[in-house]
C-alpha positions as CSV (number, residue, x, y, z in Angstrom):
1,X,-3.3,1.9,-20.3
2,X,-5.3,-1.2,-21.4
3,X,-5.5,-4.6,-19.7
4,X,-5.2,-7.7,-21.8
5,X,-6.3,-11.3,-21.2
6,X,-2.6,-12.3,-21.2
7,X,-1.8,-10.5,-18.0
8,X,-1.3,-13.1,-15.3
9,X,1.3,-11.2,-13.2
10,X,-0.3,-7.8,-14.1
11,X,-3.6,-8.9,-12.5
12,X,-1.9,-10.2,-9.4
13,X,0.1,-7.0,-9.0
14,X,-2.9,-4.7,-9.5
15,X,-5.0,-7.0,-7.3
16,X,-2.5,-6.2,-4.5
17,X,-2.9,-2.5,-5.2
18,X,-6.7,-2.8,-5.1
19,X,-6.8,-4.8,-1.9
20,X,-4.0,-3.2,0.0
21,X,-2.6,0.1,-1.3
22,X,-5.7,1.8,-2.5
23,X,-7.7,1.3,0.7
24,X,-4.6,2.4,2.6
25,X,-4.5,5.7,0.7
26,X,-7.6,6.9,2.6
27,X,-6.7,5.7,6.1
28,X,-3.8,7.7,7.3
29,X,-5.2,10.4,9.6
30,X,-2.0,12.4,9.4
31,X,-2.9,13.4,5.8
32,X,-5.4,15.8,7.4
33,X,-2.3,17.6,8.8
34,X,0.3,16.9,6.1
35,X,-1.7,16.6,2.9
36,X,-1.9,13.8,0.4
37,X,1.3,14.2,-1.5
38,X,2.4,10.6,-0.8
39,X,-0.5,8.9,-2.6
40,X,-0.2,11.4,-5.5
41,X,3.5,10.5,-5.8
42,X,2.6,6.8,-5.8
43,X,-0.2,7.2,-8.3
44,X,2.2,8.8,-10.6
45,X,4.5,5.8,-10.2
46,X,1.7,3.6,-11.5
47,X,2.3,5.1,-14.9
48,X,5.9,3.8,-14.8
49,X,6.7,1.6,-17.8
50,X,7.4,-1.3,-15.5
51,X,3.8,-1.2,-14.3
52,X,2.4,-1.0,-17.8
53,X,4.6,-4.0,-18.8
54,X,3.1,-6.1,-16.1
55,X,-0.2,-6.0,-18.1
56,X,1.2,-7.2,-21.4
57,X,2.9,-10.4,-20.6
58,X,2.3,-13.5,-22.6
59,X,0.5,-16.7,-21.6
60,X,-3.1,-17.1,-20.4
61,X,-4.4,-16.2,-16.9
62,X,-4.7,-18.8,-14.2
63,X,-7.8,-17.6,-12.6
64,X,-7.1,-19.3,-9.3
65,X,-4.3,-16.8,-8.8
66,X,-6.3,-13.7,-9.5
67,X,-7.7,-13.3,-6.0
68,X,-4.3,-13.3,-4.4
69,X,-4.7,-12.7,-0.7
70,X,-2.6,-10.1,1.1
71,X,-2.3,-12.8,3.8
72,X,0.2,-14.5,1.6
73,X,2.9,-11.9,2.4
74,X,6.2,-13.5,3.2
75,X,6.7,-14.0,6.9
76,X,10.4,-14.8,6.8
77,X,11.8,-11.7,8.5
78,X,13.7,-8.8,7.0
79,X,15.7,-9.8,3.9
80,X,17.1,-8.4,0.7
81,X,14.6,-7.3,-1.9
82,X,16.7,-8.1,-5.0
83,X,19.4,-10.6,-5.7
84,X,22.7,-8.8,-5.4
85,X,24.9,-8.4,-8.4
86,X,27.8,-8.3,-6.0
87,X,27.3,-11.6,-4.3
88,X,25.6,-12.5,-1.0
89,X,24.5,-9.6,1.2
90,X,27.0,-8.7,3.8
91,X,25.8,-8.9,7.4
92,X,28.6,-6.8,9.0
93,X,28.7,-3.6,7.0
94,X,30.7,-1.4,9.3
95,X,32.8,-3.9,11.2
96,X,35.8,-2.4,13.0
97,X,35.1,1.2,12.0
98,X,34.3,4.5,13.7
99,X,30.5,4.5,13.6
100,X,30.4,8.1,14.6
101,X,32.1,9.0,11.4
102,X,29.5,7.0,9.4
103,X,26.6,8.8,11.1
104,X,25.7,12.4,10.1
105,X,26.9,15.1,12.5
106,X,23.3,15.9,13.4
107,X,23.1,12.4,14.9
108,X,26.3,12.6,16.8
109,X,25.3,15.9,18.3
110,X,22.3,14.4,20.0
111,X,22.2,13.2,23.6
112,X,22.3,9.5,24.3
113,X,18.7,9.6,25.4
114,X,17.6,11.3,22.2
115,X,19.7,8.8,20.1
116,X,18.1,5.9,21.8
117,X,14.6,7.2,21.1
118,X,15.5,8.1,17.5
119,X,17.1,4.8,16.8
120,X,13.9,3.1,17.8
121,X,11.8,5.5,15.7
122,X,14.1,5.1,12.7
123,X,14.4,1.3,13.0
124,X,13.3,-0.5,9.8
125,X,10.3,-1.9,11.7
126,X,9.0,1.5,12.7
127,X,9.8,3.2,9.4
128,X,7.7,0.5,7.7
129,X,4.6,1.2,9.9
130,X,1.5,3.1,9.0
131,X,1.5,4.5,12.6
132,X,5.0,6.1,12.2
133,X,4.9,9.5,14.0
134,X,7.0,12.1,12.3
135,X,6.1,14.6,14.9
136,X,8.0,12.5,17.5
137,X,11.1,12.6,15.3
138,X,10.7,16.4,14.9
139,X,10.5,16.8,18.7
140,X,13.9,15.1,19.0
141,X,15.8,16.8,16.2
142,X,15.7,19.9,14.1
143,X,16.6,17.8,11.1
144,X,13.8,15.2,10.6
145,X,14.1,15.1,6.8
146,X,17.9,14.5,6.9
147,X,17.6,11.7,9.4
148,X,14.5,10.0,7.9
149,X,16.0,10.3,4.4
150,X,19.4,8.9,5.6
151,X,17.6,6.0,7.4
152,X,15.7,5.1,4.2
153,X,18.2,5.7,1.5
154,X,21.2,4.4,3.3
155,X,19.5,1.3,4.9
156,X,20.4,-1.1,6.4
157,X,23.8,0.4,7.2
158,X,22.2,3.4,8.8
159,X,20.3,1.3,11.2
160,X,23.4,-0.7,12.1
161,X,25.4,2.5,12.6
162,X,22.7,3.8,15.0
163,X,22.8,0.6,16.9
164,X,26.5,0.5,17.2
165,X,26.9,4.0,18.4
166,X,24.5,3.0,21.3
167,X,26.6,-0.1,22.0
168,X,24.1,-2.5,20.6
169,X,25.5,-5.4,18.4
170,X,24.1,-4.6,15.0
171,X,22.5,-7.0,12.5
172,X,22.2,-5.6,9.1
173,X,19.1,-7.7,8.3
174,X,17.2,-7.0,11.5
175,X,16.3,-4.2,13.8
176,X,16.3,-3.9,17.6
177,X,14.8,-6.8,19.3
178,X,13.2,-6.8,22.7
179,X,12.8,-4.0,25.3
180,X,12.2,-0.5,24.2
181,X,13.9,-1.1,20.9
182,X,11.0,-2.8,19.3
183,X,10.8,-6.1,17.6
184,X,11.3,-7.4,14.1
185,X,8.7,-6.6,11.5
186,X,8.4,-9.9,9.7
187,X,6.7,-8.3,6.7
188,X,9.3,-5.7,6.1
189,X,12.2,-6.2,3.6
190,X,15.3,-4.1,3.0
191,X,16.0,-2.6,-0.4
192,X,19.8,-2.9,-0.2
193,X,20.4,-0.1,-2.6
194,X,24.1,-0.3,-2.1
195,X,24.2,-3.7,-3.9
196,X,22.7,-2.3,-7.1
197,X,23.6,1.3,-7.5
198,X,26.5,3.4,-6.3
199,X,25.5,5.4,-3.2
200,X,27.6,7.4,-0.8
201,X,26.0,8.1,2.6
202,X,28.1,11.2,3.0
203,X,26.9,12.8,-0.2
204,X,23.3,11.7,0.4
205,X,23.4,13.4,3.8
206,X,24.9,16.5,2.4
207,X,22.2,16.7,-0.3
208,X,19.4,16.1,2.3
209,X,21.0,18.8,4.6
210,X,20.9,21.3,1.7
211,X,17.4,20.4,0.7
212,X,16.1,20.7,4.3
213,X,17.8,24.1,4.7
214,X,15.7,25.3,1.7
215,X,12.4,24.3,3.3
216,X,11.0,27.4,4.9
217,X,10.5,26.8,8.7
218,X,7.9,29.6,8.9
219,X,5.5,27.5,6.7
220,X,3.1,25.7,9.0
221,X,2.3,23.2,6.3
222,X,4.8,22.8,3.5
223,X,7.9,22.5,5.7
224,X,10.7,20.0,6.3
225,X,8.5,17.9,8.6
226,X,5.9,17.5,5.9
227,X,8.7,16.4,3.5
228,X,10.0,13.8,5.9
229,X,6.5,12.5,6.5
230,X,5.8,12.1,2.8
231,X,9.1,10.4,2.3
232,X,8.3,7.8,5.0
233,X,4.7,7.4,3.7
234,X,6.1,6.6,0.2
235,X,8.3,3.9,1.8
236,X,5.3,2.5,3.7
237,X,3.2,2.3,0.6
238,X,6.0,0.5,-1.3
239,X,6.4,-1.9,1.6
240,X,2.8,-2.9,1.3
241,X,3.7,-4.7,-2.0
242,X,5.1,-8.1,-1.5
243,X,8.7,-8.2,-2.7
244,X,8.0,-10.8,-5.3
245,X,5.5,-8.6,-7.1
246,X,7.3,-5.4,-6.4
247,X,10.4,-6.6,-8.1
248,X,8.3,-7.3,-11.2
249,X,7.3,-3.7,-11.4
250,X,10.1,-1.6,-9.9
251,X,13.8,-2.0,-9.9
252,X,16.2,-0.4,-7.3
253,X,16.7,2.8,-9.3
254,X,13.0,3.4,-9.5
255,X,12.4,2.9,-5.7
256,X,15.5,5.0,-4.8
257,X,14.3,7.7,-7.2
258,X,10.8,7.8,-5.7
259,X,12.1,8.1,-2.2
260,X,14.6,10.8,-3.2
261,X,11.9,12.7,-5.1
262,X,9.8,12.7,-2.0
263,X,12.5,14.5,0.0
264,X,12.4,17.6,-2.3
265,X,8.9,17.5,-3.7
266,X,7.9,20.7,-1.9
267,X,11.4,22.3,-1.5
268,X,11.5,26.1,-1.3
269,X,7.7,26.3,-1.1
270,X,6.6,30.0,-0.7
271,X,3.6,29.2,1.4
272,X,1.0,30.1,-1.3
273,X,-0.7,27.9,-3.9
274,X,-0.6,27.8,-7.7
275,X,-3.9,29.8,-8.0
276,X,-2.4,32.6,-6.0
277,X,0.8,32.5,-8.1
278,X,-1.2,32.6,-11.3
279,X,-3.6,35.5,-10.2
280,X,-0.8,37.5,-8.8
281,X,1.3,36.9,-12.0
282,X,4.4,36.2,-9.9
283,X,7.8,35.6,-11.4
284,X,7.3,31.9,-10.8
285,X,4.0,31.9,-12.7
286,X,5.6,33.8,-15.6
287,X,8.6,31.5,-15.6
288,X,6.5,28.3,-15.7
289,X,3.6,29.6,-17.9
290,X,1.0,29.0,-15.2
291,X,1.4,25.3,-15.6
292,X,2.0,23.3,-12.4
293,X,3.9,26.4,-11.2
294,X,5.1,25.3,-7.8
295,X,5.6,21.6,-8.8
296,X,7.8,22.7,-11.7
297,X,9.7,24.9,-9.3
298,X,10.2,22.2,-6.7
299,X,11.5,19.8,-9.3
300,X,13.8,22.4,-10.9
301,X,15.3,23.3,-7.5
302,X,16.0,19.7,-6.6
303,X,17.5,18.9,-10.0
304,X,19.6,22.0,-10.1
305,X,21.2,20.7,-6.9
306,X,21.5,17.2,-8.3
307,X,22.4,17.8,-11.9
308,X,22.4,21.5,-12.7
309,X,24.2,24.7,-12.0
310,X,24.0,24.2,-8.2
311,X,25.5,20.8,-8.2
312,X,28.5,20.4,-5.9
313,X,30.8,17.4,-5.4
314,X,29.8,17.2,-1.7
315,X,26.2,16.4,-2.6
316,X,26.6,14.7,-6.0
317,X,24.4,11.7,-5.3
318,X,24.7,10.5,-8.9
319,X,28.5,10.4,-8.9
320,X,29.6,7.1,-10.6
321,X,26.2,6.5,-12.1
322,X,25.9,5.6,-15.8
323,X,24.3,8.3,-18.0
324,X,21.3,6.3,-18.8
325,X,20.7,5.6,-15.0
326,X,20.8,9.4,-14.4
327,X,18.3,10.0,-17.2
328,X,15.9,7.4,-16.0
329,X,16.1,8.6,-12.3
330,X,15.5,12.2,-13.4
331,X,12.5,11.2,-15.4
332,X,11.0,9.2,-12.5
333,X,11.6,12.1,-10.1
334,X,10.2,14.8,-12.4
335,X,7.1,12.8,-13.3
336,X,6.4,12.0,-9.7
337,X,6.8,15.6,-8.4
338,X,4.7,17.1,-11.2
339,X,2.0,14.6,-10.3
340,X,1.6,16.2,-6.8
341,X,-0.3,19.1,-8.6
342,X,-3.9,18.5,-7.6
343,X,-5.0,19.1,-11.2
344,X,-3.0,16.1,-12.2
345,X,-4.1,14.1,-9.2
346,X,-7.7,13.7,-10.3
347,X,-6.6,12.6,-13.8
348,X,-4.5,9.9,-12.2
349,X,-7.3,8.8,-9.9
350,X,-9.6,8.6,-13.0
351,X,-7.0,6.4,-14.8
352,X,-6.8,4.2,-11.7
353,X,-10.6,3.9,-11.5
354,X,-10.5,2.8,-15.2
355,X,-7.9,0.1,-14.4
356,X,-10.0,-1.1,-11.4
357,X,-13.0,-1.6,-13.7
358,X,-10.9,-3.4,-16.3
359,X,-9.4,-5.8,-13.9
360,X,-12.8,-6.6,-12.3
361,X,-14.3,-7.3,-15.7
362,X,-11.4,-9.4,-16.8
363,X,-11.4,-11.4,-13.5
364,X,-15.1,-12.0,-13.9
365,X,-14.7,-13.2,-17.5
366,X,-11.9,-15.5,-16.6
367,X,-13.7,-16.9,-13.6
368,X,-16.8,-17.6,-15.8
369,X,-14.6,-19.4,-18.4
370,X,-13.0,-21.4,-15.6
371,X,-16.4,-22.5,-14.3
372,X,-17.5,-23.5,-17.8
373,X,-14.4,-25.5,-18.4
374,X,-14.9,-27.3,-15.0
375,X,-18.5,-28.1,-16.0
376,X,-17.4,-29.5,-19.3
377,X,-14.7,-31.7,-17.7
378,X,-17.3,-32.8,-15.1
379,X,-19.8,-33.8,-17.7
380,X,-17.3,-35.6,-19.9
381,X,-17.6,-39.4,-20.1
382,X,-15.2,-41.1,-17.8
383,X,-12.8,-43.6,-19.4
C-alpha cells in the first residue's frame, strides 16, 4: 500500500489511527490474560480495500487538516452511524410487543438482579468502554459470548429489550441514564445494522449459541470468555474512529462481518498451538498443510455453520442477503481470522509501520510547502 499526495481524507483517517487506535493497542491490560487477537483482527482490517481507497482520492491536501485532533470527536450523543436507506431511524423498535420473546432464553432465565447488572454491563455506553470487564459478565451468565454478541450485533434493539424487561422505558438511541444504570456515552454511536442489512436476532442468537457450545470450557485461555472479550474489544477499537471517517473506510457489512468473525475466531480450539500441531503431524496439520493450521480450522468451522454443510435454517444469519454481500462478508471474515496467526501479525505490523513513515514524510512535505506558500504570499507586493 502506497500513500499519494492526493490523499486528504486518507491522511486524516490514518492520522486518527496513529493518534488513537495504535496507542490503544498497547494499553489494555486484559490482553495479558486474553491475548492480542483483537488488534490482529483490526490490523487485518486495515488491508480492506476501503482503507486503501482512502489513500488514492483526488485533489490536493489541505495541510491544516492533517493534524486532526481526536478532541474533535462529535459530542452529540448516541446516533446512527449511516444514513438509513429505509428512512429515519425508528426510536420505538419493540413497542407493544412481548420483550421476553425478543430476548434470548439465556437472558430470560436470569434473576432480576442478574438482569439489572447485565443490562448495565451490556449497555451501549459500557460496551464502548476500554474498561469493559468481560469477567463480570461471565460471573453473571454461562453464556457471555451469546449475550455480548447479541448486544453488539442486534443493537440498539437489544439494549431496548433489556431495559423494557426490567420495566425501564427504553430509548433506542440512548442507554440507561442516572443511578446504577450508567449515563450516556456522548462519543458512542450506534451502527443500526438493521437499517442496512437483513438481520434476524433469533438466528443471530442461535448461531452464537452454537458457536459458544463449540468453545471448549476446559481451555483456560482460548474459551468462550476470550471470544466475548475479543468481540467487545473489536467494537471498542472501531468506536475510537469518529463516525465521519469510519464511514469513509467501512460500510455496515464490513463492521458487521468484523464483529461476527471475532465471535468464532478461536472456535473449537484444541488448547495447543500451531507449532505443536505441526510437530505432532496432527490431522489438522495434514489437512491444512502446516499453514495457519488453527486459524484455518477456526474459519472453516464458522463458515461451515454459516454457509457450508452444517448450515441450518435456525442459525442462517445470511438468509435474505444478496450473493455478492455473502461473498464480501466471507472474504472479510476469513482474512481477519487468518490474520490472528502470529506469523501474519508481524507482517501486518511491519506494513503499518511503513504507512506511519509514509504519512509522516508526506505531512512534513506538505507542511513545508504550506510554509513556503505563506512566505511567498507574505512577501508579495501589496496592491
